[in-house]
N, C-alpha and C positions, 0 to 999 in steps of 0.2 A: 387784925390778928383774931383768930379763933379762940373764943373763951375756953378756959380750962374746967376740969370737973368730970363727972361722969358723962357717958354718952347721952343719957337722958337730958342731963342739964345743957350740954352743947346743943342737943336738938332742938331746944326751946328757943335758940338764935339762929342757928343755921339749919339748911334744909338738907336732908339726906336723899340721895339718889339710889334706887335699887334697879339694877339690871335685871329684868325678869325673864328675858329669853335670849335668843341668839347665842353667838359663841362666847360672850362674856356673862352669860346667865348666872345669877346668884352672887354677883359681885357687887359690894356696897360702896359708894364714894359720897363724899360731900359734894353738893351739886356745883358749888364754885370750883372745886378742883376738876370735876369732870368736864365742865365747860371750858376750863383753861386747857386741859388736854385736847379737847376737840379743836380748839383754836389753834393750838400749836400744830396739830396734825394737818390743818387746813393751810397754815403758812408754809409749812415744809413741803407741801404738796406730795405727801406720802401716796404712793399707788395703792390700789384697792387691797393688794394681797400683803401690805405691810401691816404688822400687828397694831400699830397705833391708829392705823386708818379705820379700824373696826370701830372704834369709839365714835367715829363721826356718823355712824349709821344709826346711833340711838336717839330717840326723841322722847321728851317727857310727855306723860299722859295725865289724866285727872284722877288716876287711881292711886290709893295709898295702901301699902301693905305693912305688915308688922315685922319687926326685926327678929330674925330667927333666933337670937340669944339674949336680947335685951329687952325685958318685959316693959311694955307701955311706950317703947320707942317705934315710931313709924317713919317710913320714907315714900317719897313719891316713886311710882313705877315708871321706868323708862323701858320702851320696847325698841327692838331692832327692827329697822325698815330696810330690807334689802332693795337696792335700786333697781327699777325695771332694767331687764336686759334690752341691750340695743337690737333692733330688728335685724334679722339676717340680710345679708346683701348678696344679690345674685347678679353677677356681671355677665352681660351678654355683649358679644361682638361677632360681626358677620360681613359678609360680602354684600356690596350694593346690588349685585345681580341675583342674589338669592331669592327663589320664588316658591320653595316646597314649604307651605304653611303647615303641613301635617307633621313634618319633622320637628318644626319649631314648637308647635303646641304640645307634643308628646314630651319633648325636653323640658319645656317649662312646667308641665303637668308633674313631673318627676321630683321637682325641687319646690313645689308650691306650698307643701306642708300646711300649716293652719291659716295661710294667707297673709301674714304679717310681714313677710320678706319684702325688702324693697328691690325693684329691677333697676339695675344700674346700666344705662344705654349711652352709646355715642350720639344718639339723636340724629342719625342719618335719616332724611326724608323718604328714602326708598331702600328696598331690599330688607336684610335680616332685621335690622334696628327697628325700621317701621312695623314689620310682621309681629316681632316679639312685643313691642310695646302695645300694638292693638290688642293682642291676645291677653296680656297681662291686666290692662285696664279694663277689658270687657268682663274679666273674672272679679274685678273690684279691687285689684291690686295697685300699689303705689309705685310710681316711676321716677327715678332720679336721673335727668338728662344732662348730659355734658356735651355741649355743641363745641366744635373746633372754631377757633377764631382765625378764619383764613385771612381776613384783612390785615390783622395785626401780625400774624406769624408766617403767613405765606404758605410755602409747601410744606414746612415743618408743623404747621397746625396740627394735623391729624396725629402726628407722632406724640406731640406734646400732650394732646388731649388724652391719648391712650395710656400715657405714662401716668397722668394725674388721676385717672379712674382707677388703675392698679394700685397706685400709692395710697389711695383711701381705703383699700381692704375689701375683701369679700369672702364669703365662705365657699363659693363655688364660681367658675367661670364656664359659660357655655358659648363654644365658638362654631360658627356656622360658615364653612369655608367652601368657596367656589371660584373657579377661574384663577387659583393661585393668589388669592386676595391679599396683597402685602399689608394693608393696614390691620385686617382682621387676624392674620398670622402673627404680626407683631405684637398685637395685644395679647394674643394666647401665649405667645413665648415669654412676655413680661410676666403674665399671671403665673406661669409655671416656675419661672425664676424666683418669684415672690412666695412660692410655696402654696399657692392657691389651687386646689384641685380642678383641673381643667379638662373638660369634655369636649372633644372636637368631632364635629358632624360634617359630612361632605356631601355635596350635591354634584351629580354629574354635570360637566360642562355641555353645551350644545354639541361640541365637536365629539365628546365622548358618547353622548346620546346617538349620533348620527352613526358611528362605528358599530354600537350595539344594534341598532335597526338593521344595518347592513348585513350583520352576521346572522340575524334571526330568519 
């Protein structure tokens, strides 16, 4: 039980916490009460936008500040620590027969940003996945690879892998389509259905190139 008396008398026994910045700046609590509020928000799993979740982002410091209205009363300063933003995710999907490195390089450069984004790839050993991974890693970027488990899931492995990649979310999807690739088209469609901005790039098939050369 907290002792009675003036705030100065209580502060001789309990510690005051002063929130000095962030969305709850200038609010004062008893440290015990604040820590109980933080623990309750943790147990209930409040999402970041919930008002109670804000208190979980405050941490005590070694600073002490004077109370604004009570002479001689000081509280420990608590500062707001915004959690680091998760890196952007760039989902790439493409045909196994894709060979146009320049188109892939230009598309990746348009979403490179500060280089912190993660490239999410289906890890196919040839075609668009391989070219995109090679370009991204050459620039120093990180790659998250999702291999299809063909031994376990058989012919459904690719589709299961595509669904899992999309379900993990991304800020953008780059699709490199050639020869009406069913797997890459499936991933692009899933991404669009999930609300992920999807940019489709096409490479002429060998048949299409032959027709073009014949007309020239």
